[in-house]
Steps between C-alpha positions, in 0.01 A plus 500: 500500500475602857480866604505728804871568553603733771731741322709535815599131482752334277863444424637619160565233240662524156366211287214675339427754230238747394250423217368737240145479645612630838524174678826349644609142419669286766786301350605286795322186361344375181153618605608856401206650692388834353375725779302824528572729790401333821488144356699203629619210291378145537783447766329775699822636646625699197285793390470831324564785734541850336586337163761264619502142623556473876557198716244516775627219724855613558613441854181317598467126545230235556734363768850370573602150581812288540465184287723209405658577159353164382152648534548741207578229370875515452677168568837591356560841642648518847313191630374503859532873542223747613376762245324822606185500297249759410250618230262796433158471331377452155620291195544557120342161414141378583556132571171340585678240731704756698593360836597844647195677350425688829829686443544498126135614435474740788346830422530634857824694516430561868548120548875573449549582864863409545735767365874503464766674302753297297765574753275376784431182320876440443576573860224269629621218278844532636382519858303181460789321336346461159733436211260642243178705455214370275251708305206259503139427588397727202708576194798734550474610140229746599697654791816515293647819653444386862672172416810662344546753779464214758741282311758777492466554870532127566809457273662791702467262812605191320143362478390346174168564316244235378198552280200270462329608186292397196755660271234716328730806423603725218865483380638824629367482859581129501873577437502763772321265752723209462814715518420505874374154562707194617243221453149452365228245480282568201151351461465333161129463537447287192656431161178612332411840356133413529543431885684827551234689323193324635608416861764782578400786272839519349737356240757220499770646281611786734555247782710276280709804395557585864612144581749511208615847594574401861671178409721626222546873558545520879672330783179462705430152629185374338245240606155439353160402650197359312175456701324202349130545465288194422356518155670827415881469468584149607463300180791275402526694164545825679736374760716343220510831313567712809786287634658452160492880450669558836780254420550628149467880576622537851714189568474192713624655824202734558299353786129455424227469774165344430253622766165364604195713439233534753162655427500877549360834392314444167583138464333362803339213305826372353636202695845498664793362323562125556837355615502287185483807282792660677704176477425468129599858431825441694566176301447678168732779596780270605448290191542801287832590655436740789728422792314655795123455512291541818149491617328742726193539726510134586725296735742295281847484648650319204364737245602809704857389539795572275707227338824491312418483127812297429513228779161527663630589848262684727640842528239688704216332681187703562204415721246773423725807572741317737842391365587157606814372310782715356752329273641798312875598548575854604559564126140389410595173352374148558686337786496164329611579147608868497246609237389862551142565603348807330411774742618763746636322810700581814747269661231375733117517495288727716299362790185723478276204450121528429437800723285783375518811718296808432675829607399868531709787378293767659791655700766444227382746226 
């Protein structure tokens, strides 16, 4: 565990309890970090200050940016619209392949230079014409309180909230968190407990529980991403098991994104994912009954586009993050056969395109 907490820092949290040996246990995620005074959990942003767990990154961000919603990736939630995106520092998993490791594994709180209140974020999102705010870049599970306060401020202005998460949460905070979200993309990193333990420092079952909770107990729009790593989680056997589980446990309408790995952080000697692996994964998923399957981190217009599962009509054409064709009716149905397309759609798509625009909130706090 990390130490050296400034007792003047921190935002009160409530998902923790005292242990008989004098430590406090953080109950936000399945790690259940047990902390002496002055210690931080593995996530680094929740720590023991005066015998209570405090959030040490509240109101502080690693940066703000306006992204296309498809970058989260969310292909069936307000397509073409801009999303105001931000993260903090730290993470409650330890994935060796992390592609945002400079943020998720940051131990320099001073690197969180951009600061903003929840109200300032909501106001900025509205002023930039964003339809939603995304808690992303690192996992919002660990800055739970900041997310919820921001979501409430956004909802007051008619702006929706999007989470990008690994789904590694305990049941009680999970229920509170998703009561304030409108959409989420959850990383299902593998369908193997060994992979989660060995490569991510976590466990598979809590993630499966989160996926089932979101799908069946909430109205939150759900999409899933699996990063395919050569020789680790891309075998035909595992892809068969994963996609069959999604169909049987979550249903055929949950979009699944297979993303290409590139060497990073502690897996620099692992080769990048081949196009053929992505194509095979998509074929397996479609064969097993999933209706909306995409590939990411490679240019493949056909595999990035959305088709009617009934008649095969191209519904939404995508070229990277640019929308090309749009063949949905204002009611979100196929213009050719009238079959509904699962998702959250408006009468017409947004026109934000592929732009990525960093912004500063220095004068909006």
